[in-house]
C-alpha positions as CSV (number, residue, x, y, z in Angstrom):
1,X,-37.4,-182.7,-86.6
2,X,-36.1,-179.2,-87.5
3,X,-38.3,-176.1,-88.1
4,X,-37.5,-172.7,-90.2
5,X,-36.8,-170.2,-87.4
6,X,-38.6,-166.7,-87.5
7,X,-36.7,-164.3,-90.5
8,X,-37.1,-161.5,-88.0
9,X,-38.6,-159.0,-90.6
10,X,-41.4,-157.0,-89.8
11,X,-44.3,-154.9,-91.0
12,X,-44.0,-151.5,-89.9
13,X,-47.4,-148.9,-90.6
14,X,-45.3,-146.7,-93.1
15,X,-44.1,-149.8,-95.1
16,X,-45.9,-150.2,-98.5
17,X,-46.7,-153.3,-99.4
18,X,-46.0,-154.0,-103.2
19,X,-43.1,-154.5,-105.8
20,X,-45.0,-153.9,-108.5
21,X,-48.7,-153.3,-109.5
22,X,-49.5,-156.5,-112.2
23,X,-51.5,-155.3,-115.2
24,X,-54.9,-156.8,-114.6
25,X,-54.1,-159.2,-117.5
26,X,-51.6,-160.7,-115.8
27,X,-53.5,-162.6,-113.5
28,X,-55.2,-165.7,-113.9
29,X,-58.9,-165.5,-114.9
30,X,-59.7,-167.1,-111.9
31,X,-57.6,-164.4,-109.9
32,X,-58.7,-161.6,-111.7
33,X,-61.8,-160.5,-108.9
34,X,-59.1,-160.5,-106.2
35,X,-56.5,-158.6,-108.3
36,X,-59.3,-155.8,-109.2
37,X,-60.2,-155.4,-105.7
38,X,-56.4,-155.3,-104.3
39,X,-56.1,-152.8,-107.6
40,X,-58.8,-150.8,-106.5
41,X,-57.3,-150.0,-102.7
42,X,-56.4,-146.2,-102.1
43,X,-52.9,-147.1,-101.4
44,X,-50.8,-149.7,-100.5
45,X,-49.8,-149.3,-96.5
46,X,-50.3,-152.0,-94.2
47,X,-53.4,-150.2,-92.4
48,X,-55.3,-150.1,-95.8
49,X,-54.1,-153.8,-97.4
50,X,-54.2,-155.9,-94.3
51,X,-57.4,-155.7,-93.3
52,X,-58.6,-156.7,-97.2
53,X,-56.2,-159.9,-97.1
54,X,-57.7,-160.7,-93.4
55,X,-60.8,-160.9,-94.7
56,X,-59.8,-163.5,-97.1
57,X,-57.0,-165.3,-95.6
58,X,-58.0,-165.6,-92.2
59,X,-61.1,-167.6,-92.9
60,X,-59.4,-169.5,-95.4
61,X,-56.8,-170.9,-92.9
62,X,-59.1,-171.3,-90.2
63,X,-61.0,-173.8,-92.6
64,X,-58.0,-175.2,-94.0
65,X,-56.1,-175.8,-90.4
66,X,-53.1,-177.4,-89.5
67,X,-53.0,-179.2,-93.1
68,X,-51.9,-175.9,-94.9
69,X,-48.3,-174.5,-94.7
70,X,-47.4,-171.2,-96.4
71,X,-43.8,-170.7,-97.9
72,X,-41.7,-168.4,-99.3
73,X,-38.0,-167.9,-100.2
74,X,-36.3,-164.8,-99.7
75,X,-35.9,-163.4,-102.8
76,X,-39.5,-162.6,-103.3
77,X,-40.5,-159.3,-104.3
78,X,-42.0,-156.6,-102.3
79,X,-43.4,-157.7,-98.5
80,X,-44.7,-160.9,-99.7
81,X,-41.7,-162.8,-97.3
82,X,-43.3,-161.0,-94.2
83,X,-47.0,-161.8,-95.4
84,X,-46.5,-165.0,-95.5
85,X,-44.7,-165.3,-92.1
86,X,-47.3,-162.8,-91.0
87,X,-50.0,-165.6,-91.6
88,X,-48.0,-168.3,-90.1
89,X,-45.4,-169.2,-92.8
90,X,-41.9,-169.6,-93.1
91,X,-39.3,-167.7,-95.6
92,X,-36.4,-170.1,-96.1
93,X,-33.6,-170.8,-98.6
94,X,-34.3,-173.1,-101.4
95,X,-32.3,-176.2,-99.6
96,X,-34.7,-175.7,-96.8
97,X,-37.9,-175.2,-98.6
98,X,-37.1,-178.6,-100.3
99,X,-37.4,-180.3,-97.1
100,X,-40.4,-179.2,-95.9
101,X,-42.6,-182.0,-96.8
102,X,-40.3,-184.7,-95.6
103,X,-39.7,-182.9,-92.2
104,X,-43.6,-182.2,-92.0
105,X,-45.7,-185.3,-93.1
106,X,-48.9,-184.1,-91.3
107,X,-48.6,-181.5,-93.7
108,X,-51.0,-182.0,-96.3
109,X,-51.4,-178.9,-98.5
110,X,-48.1,-176.6,-99.0
111,X,-48.4,-173.5,-100.7
112,X,-45.4,-171.7,-102.1
113,X,-44.6,-168.0,-102.8
114,X,-41.8,-168.9,-104.7
115,X,-40.5,-170.0,-108.2
116,X,-42.0,-172.8,-110.0
117,X,-38.6,-175.3,-109.4
118,X,-38.6,-174.6,-105.8
119,X,-42.7,-175.8,-105.6
120,X,-41.4,-178.5,-108.1
121,X,-38.5,-179.5,-105.6
122,X,-40.9,-179.9,-102.8
123,X,-43.4,-182.0,-105.2
124,X,-40.7,-184.3,-106.1
125,X,-39.9,-185.2,-102.4
126,X,-43.7,-184.9,-101.0
127,X,-45.6,-188.4,-100.1
128,X,-48.8,-189.3,-102.2
129,X,-51.0,-187.7,-99.8
130,X,-49.3,-184.4,-99.9
131,X,-50.2,-181.4,-102.6
132,X,-47.9,-178.9,-103.4
133,X,-49.4,-175.4,-105.0
134,X,-48.2,-172.0,-106.1
135,X,-49.0,-168.9,-106.1
136,X,-48.2,-168.2,-109.3
137,X,-47.3,-170.3,-112.0
138,X,-45.4,-168.0,-114.0
139,X,-42.9,-167.3,-111.4
140,X,-39.8,-168.5,-113.0
141,X,-36.0,-168.0,-113.2
142,X,-33.8,-166.4,-116.3
143,X,-30.9,-168.8,-115.5
144,X,-33.5,-172.0,-115.6
145,X,-34.8,-170.2,-118.8
146,X,-31.4,-171.1,-120.4
147,X,-31.1,-174.1,-119.0
148,X,-34.4,-176.2,-120.6
149,X,-34.3,-180.1,-120.6
150,X,-34.6,-179.7,-124.5
151,X,-31.6,-177.9,-124.7
152,X,-29.4,-179.8,-121.8
153,X,-30.5,-183.4,-123.3
154,X,-28.9,-183.7,-126.4
155,X,-25.1,-182.8,-125.0
156,X,-26.3,-184.9,-122.3
157,X,-26.6,-187.6,-124.5
158,X,-23.7,-186.7,-126.3
159,X,-21.6,-187.2,-123.3
160,X,-23.0,-189.8,-121.5
161,X,-22.6,-191.8,-124.9
162,X,-18.6,-190.5,-124.8
163,X,-17.7,-190.7,-121.3
164,X,-20.6,-193.7,-119.9
165,X,-20.6,-194.2,-115.9
166,X,-17.7,-191.6,-115.6
167,X,-20.2,-189.1,-116.2
168,X,-22.2,-187.8,-113.2
169,X,-25.0,-184.6,-113.2
170,X,-24.7,-182.2,-110.6
171,X,-28.4,-180.3,-111.1
172,X,-28.5,-177.0,-109.2
173,X,-31.4,-176.2,-107.4
174,X,-32.6,-173.5,-110.0
175,X,-33.4,-176.3,-112.6
176,X,-36.8,-178.0,-113.6
177,X,-37.7,-181.2,-112.5
178,X,-36.7,-183.1,-116.1
179,X,-33.3,-181.7,-116.0
180,X,-32.7,-182.8,-112.1
181,X,-33.6,-186.3,-113.2
182,X,-30.6,-186.1,-115.4
183,X,-28.7,-186.1,-112.2
184,X,-30.6,-189.0,-111.0
185,X,-29.6,-191.2,-114.4
186,X,-26.2,-190.7,-113.5
187,X,-26.2,-191.6,-109.8
188,X,-25.4,-187.8,-109.0
189,X,-27.2,-184.9,-107.0
190,X,-28.8,-181.9,-106.9
191,X,-26.8,-178.9,-105.2
192,X,-27.9,-175.4,-103.7
193,X,-25.4,-172.6,-102.9
194,X,-25.1,-173.8,-99.7
195,X,-23.9,-177.1,-100.2
196,X,-22.4,-176.9,-103.6
197,X,-19.1,-177.3,-102.4
198,X,-20.4,-180.8,-100.1
199,X,-21.9,-182.3,-103.3
200,X,-19.4,-181.3,-105.7
201,X,-16.8,-182.6,-103.4
202,X,-18.1,-185.6,-103.0
203,X,-19.0,-186.5,-106.8
204,X,-15.3,-185.6,-107.5
205,X,-14.2,-187.9,-104.5
206,X,-15.7,-191.1,-106.3
207,X,-13.4,-189.9,-109.4
208,X,-16.7,-188.8,-111.7
209,X,-16.6,-186.5,-114.5
210,X,-19.1,-183.6,-113.5
211,X,-21.4,-182.2,-116.0
212,X,-22.4,-179.1,-113.8
213,X,-26.0,-177.2,-114.5
214,X,-26.9,-174.7,-115.2
215,X,-24.9,-171.9,-113.2
216,X,-21.6,-171.3,-115.0
217,X,-20.4,-169.1,-112.1
218,X,-21.5,-171.1,-109.6
219,X,-19.6,-174.1,-111.1
220,X,-16.8,-172.0,-111.0
221,X,-16.8,-170.7,-108.3
222,X,-17.2,-174.5,-106.4
223,X,-14.5,-176.3,-108.5
224,X,-12.0,-173.2,-107.0
225,X,-13.4,-174.2,-103.4
226,X,-12.9,-177.9,-104.3
227,X,-9.1,-177.6,-105.6
228,X,-9.6,-177.6,-109.2
229,X,-8.2,-175.2,-111.6
230,X,-9.3,-173.3,-114.5
231,X,-7.7,-175.9,-116.8
232,X,-9.7,-178.8,-115.4
233,X,-12.9,-177.4,-116.4
234,X,-14.8,-177.1,-119.6
235,X,-17.3,-174.4,-120.3
236,X,-20.0,-175.1,-122.5
237,X,-22.5,-172.6,-124.1
238,X,-25.8,-172.1,-122.3
239,X,-29.3,-171.8,-123.5
240,X,-30.0,-171.9,-127.6
241,X,-26.1,-171.8,-128.1
242,X,-25.5,-174.7,-126.0
243,X,-28.3,-176.6,-127.3
244,X,-26.5,-175.9,-130.9
245,X,-23.4,-176.9,-130.0
246,X,-22.3,-180.6,-130.2
247,X,-19.0,-182.4,-129.7
248,X,-18.3,-183.1,-133.1
249,X,-18.0,-179.6,-133.6
250,X,-15.4,-178.7,-131.2
251,X,-11.8,-178.2,-132.7
252,X,-9.2,-180.9,-132.2
253,X,-7.7,-179.1,-129.3
254,X,-11.0,-178.1,-127.8
255,X,-12.1,-182.4,-127.6
256,X,-8.7,-182.7,-125.8
257,X,-9.7,-180.1,-123.1
258,X,-13.2,-181.4,-122.6
259,X,-11.8,-185.3,-122.2
260,X,-9.1,-183.9,-119.7
261,X,-11.6,-181.4,-118.0
262,X,-12.7,-183.0,-114.6
263,X,-16.3,-180.5,-114.5
264,X,-18.0,-179.6,-117.6
265,X,-20.2,-176.1,-117.1
266,X,-23.5,-175.7,-118.6
267,X,-23.3,-171.8,-119.8
268,X,-26.2,-170.2,-118.3
269,X,-25.9,-167.5,-115.3
270,X,-28.1,-165.3,-113.2
271,X,-28.4,-161.7,-115.0
272,X,-28.7,-160.0,-111.7
273,X,-25.6,-161.3,-109.8
274,X,-23.9,-160.5,-113.4
275,X,-23.9,-157.0,-112.6
276,X,-21.2,-157.2,-109.7
277,X,-18.0,-156.5,-110.3
278,X,-14.6,-156.8,-108.3
279,X,-14.5,-153.0,-108.5
280,X,-17.8,-152.5,-106.6
281,X,-16.0,-154.8,-104.0
282,X,-13.1,-152.4,-103.7
283,X,-15.1,-149.3,-103.5
284,X,-16.8,-150.5,-100.4
285,X,-14.1,-152.3,-98.5
286,X,-12.0,-148.9,-98.9
287,X,-14.9,-147.3,-97.1
288,X,-14.9,-149.5,-94.3
289,X,-17.4,-152.3,-95.3
290,X,-17.6,-155.8,-94.8
291,X,-18.6,-157.5,-98.7
292,X,-20.7,-160.3,-98.5
293,X,-21.5,-162.0,-102.1
294,X,-23.8,-164.7,-103.0
295,X,-21.7,-167.4,-105.2
296,X,-23.7,-166.6,-108.2
297,X,-21.6,-163.7,-108.8
298,X,-18.6,-164.4,-110.7
299,X,-15.6,-165.8,-109.5
300,X,-13.4,-163.0,-109.6
301,X,-15.7,-161.1,-107.4
302,X,-16.6,-164.2,-105.0
303,X,-12.7,-164.6,-105.2
304,X,-11.9,-161.4,-103.4
305,X,-14.8,-161.0,-101.3
306,X,-14.8,-161.2,-97.3
307,X,-17.7,-163.8,-97.3
308,X,-19.3,-165.5,-99.7
309,X,-22.6,-168.1,-99.4
310,X,-26.5,-168.9,-99.6
311,X,-29.3,-166.7,-99.0
312,X,-29.3,-168.1,-95.4
313,X,-25.8,-167.5,-94.9
314,X,-25.9,-163.9,-96.1
315,X,-29.1,-163.6,-93.6
316,X,-27.7,-164.7,-90.9
317,X,-24.3,-162.5,-91.3
318,X,-26.9,-159.5,-91.5
319,X,-29.0,-160.5,-87.9
320,X,-25.3,-161.8,-86.3
321,X,-23.7,-158.4,-87.2
322,X,-22.6,-156.2,-84.3
323,X,-24.4,-152.7,-84.0
324,X,-22.3,-150.3,-85.9
325,X,-21.3,-152.7,-88.5
326,X,-21.3,-151.9,-92.0
327,X,-22.1,-154.6,-94.7
328,X,-22.2,-154.4,-98.2
329,X,-24.0,-157.5,-100.3
330,X,-24.2,-158.6,-103.7
331,X,-27.2,-160.4,-104.3
332,X,-30.6,-160.2,-105.7
333,X,-31.9,-156.2,-104.5
334,X,-35.0,-157.2,-103.0
335,X,-33.2,-159.4,-100.6
336,X,-30.9,-156.8,-100.0
337,X,-33.7,-154.1,-99.5
338,X,-35.4,-156.3,-96.8
339,X,-32.0,-156.8,-95.4
340,X,-31.3,-153.5,-94.9
341,X,-34.7,-152.7,-93.1
342,X,-34.1,-155.5,-90.8
343,X,-30.3,-154.1,-89.9
344,X,-31.3,-150.8,-89.4
345,X,-33.5,-152.1,-86.9
346,X,-30.5,-153.6,-85.1
347,X,-28.4,-150.5,-85.7
348,X,-25.8,-152.1,-88.7
349,X,-25.8,-150.5,-92.2
350,X,-26.6,-152.8,-95.3
351,X,-25.9,-151.2,-98.5
352,X,-26.5,-152.6,-101.9
353,X,-23.1,-153.6,-103.7
354,X,-23.9,-152.5,-107.4
355,X,-25.5,-149.0,-106.0
356,X,-22.6,-146.8,-106.1
357,X,-23.2,-143.1,-106.2
358,X,-20.4,-142.6,-108.8
359,X,-20.9,-142.1,-112.2
360,X,-18.3,-144.6,-113.3
361,X,-20.6,-147.5,-111.9
362,X,-23.4,-148.0,-114.4
363,X,-25.0,-150.9,-112.8
364,X,-27.6,-150.6,-110.0
365,X,-28.8,-153.5,-107.8
366,X,-31.9,-155.0,-109.2
367,X,-34.6,-157.3,-107.9
368,X,-35.5,-160.4,-110.1
369,X,-38.9,-159.5,-111.9
370,X,-39.4,-163.2,-113.0
371,X,-39.0,-164.0,-109.2
372,X,-41.0,-161.7,-107.5
373,X,-44.3,-162.4,-109.7
374,X,-46.0,-163.3,-106.5
375,X,-48.1,-160.6,-104.5
376,X,-51.1,-160.4,-102.4
377,X,-53.8,-160.8,-104.4
378,X,-52.1,-164.3,-105.5
379,X,-51.4,-165.1,-102.2
380,X,-55.4,-164.4,-101.3
381,X,-56.7,-165.7,-104.2
382,X,-54.9,-169.3,-104.1
383,X,-56.1,-169.8,-100.2
384,X,-59.3,-168.9,-100.7
385,X,-60.1,-170.6,-103.6
386,X,-58.4,-174.1,-101.8
387,X,-60.3,-173.1,-98.7
388,X,-63.5,-173.1,-101.3
389,X,-62.2,-176.6,-103.4
390,X,-62.3,-174.5,-106.3
391,X,-58.5,-173.9,-107.1
392,X,-57.2,-173.7,-110.3
393,X,-55.5,-176.6,-111.4
394,X,-52.5,-174.9,-113.2
395,X,-51.6,-173.7,-109.6
396,X,-50.9,-177.7,-108.5
397,X,-47.6,-178.3,-109.1
398,X,-46.6,-182.1,-110.1
399,X,-43.2,-183.5,-111.0
400,X,-42.4,-182.6,-114.3
401,X,-44.9,-179.9,-114.8
402,X,-43.3,-177.0,-117.3
403,X,-44.3,-173.9,-117.0
404,X,-44.1,-171.3,-120.1
405,X,-43.2,-168.6,-117.9
406,X,-44.1,-166.2,-120.4
407,X,-47.7,-167.5,-121.3
408,X,-48.1,-169.4,-118.3
409,X,-49.4,-172.7,-120.4
410,X,-48.2,-175.6,-118.8
411,X,-46.9,-178.7,-120.1
412,X,-47.7,-181.8,-118.0
413,X,-46.5,-185.4,-118.8
414,X,-48.4,-188.5,-118.7
415,X,-48.8,-190.5,-115.9
416,X,-45.7,-193.2,-116.7
417,X,-43.5,-190.5,-117.6
418,X,-44.2,-188.3,-114.8
419,X,-43.7,-191.2,-112.7
420,X,-39.9,-191.8,-114.4
421,X,-39.1,-188.5,-114.0
422,X,-40.3,-188.0,-110.1
423,X,-38.0,-191.3,-109.4
424,X,-34.9,-190.5,-110.7
425,X,-35.3,-186.4,-109.9
426,X,-36.2,-187.8,-106.6
427,X,-33.1,-190.4,-106.0
428,X,-30.7,-186.9,-107.1
429,X,-32.8,-184.9,-104.5
430,X,-32.2,-187.6,-101.5
431,X,-28.6,-187.9,-102.4
432,X,-28.1,-184.2,-101.6
433,X,-30.0,-184.1,-98.3
434,X,-27.7,-187.3,-97.6
435,X,-24.2,-185.8,-98.4
436,X,-25.5,-182.4,-97.0
437,X,-26.5,-184.1,-93.7
438,X,-23.7,-186.4,-93.9
439,X,-21.4,-183.0,-94.1
440,X,-23.1,-180.9,-91.8
């Protein structure tokens, strides 16, 4: 059984425990009492916040015992990743998170401080006696918001009718279970940034025409890693634009390009990663920094960087850097801030690649606001309510659930439809695991 290693992140006395204080009406009604107490605390320092959290979480964990596992993704804002580890939980990338229900059948309750699609991936792979709960169901992903199932399904149906069994969907982890199910229907797989090359290479080796959803930049990067040229790719639209596009509406030349393409890329993207430019790489390299980037960055950035890989890759590169090393990292801002703090303890300097103190560089490295909607009151509330048997059903995650990131309302499918989605999405996730483990 493989366990998640500790991240090495630490809480220190003068470290503020917050990413931002959310307005009270951003909390579910059942959570507002906890949020009021938190907002009334005189400061956000560990000496103040931790005793308040301990008063709820320690009794809750004593009640829940070994049945519960706390999880968080590296990207979560503020100090929530450190807090999850403080209470015995684990921080990982999306691939490791997805595997936890399979690797830990003895755990019956997973509580995830991460985005909804990550929690749903665990729920899809979970056994019937395992439950998955999310601290904040409104925690989402802008890339996934531009790749909803209702947007993708029209072109999926057209492509499948046009290419039949030749078509295979590879769905990035940053998609709902409903989209992952499209991959399962075609015998395809899910991928993450840590295994995308292996998964796409596996699909191409079978002579398949790959419909890669949803990240156009990761798709272009991985296509290059797999030896494809730009002329072998066809760029579809993203979001509502992609939903309105049709094969019939293409010019004759574009239809020929579509037919000849080995990969069709859905056109959504991560707004955080598109701020990075090749000029940022050149700036930091000229000053002696090793430049490491996430492959959701545009391909021209990845092509000129010193290294590219998943959050786990970036974190490990920081941990393994020798004292005196200087790293410029291009990814989500909260991750880089945490990496910078931990690197400093090891005598390593880390900077956010977009934070350049020069007027010609207007962009600054920012954190993902939708991903970071998990904070101390959310964690405290869900654990206390779970221990008391009163956790809101909105926070329970089942396969096929769709949550509006703005309103927090949920669309839950009827049982028969949910079973079908879970079956097809699970098939795609299991294929990802099979391909990844074979390649490792």
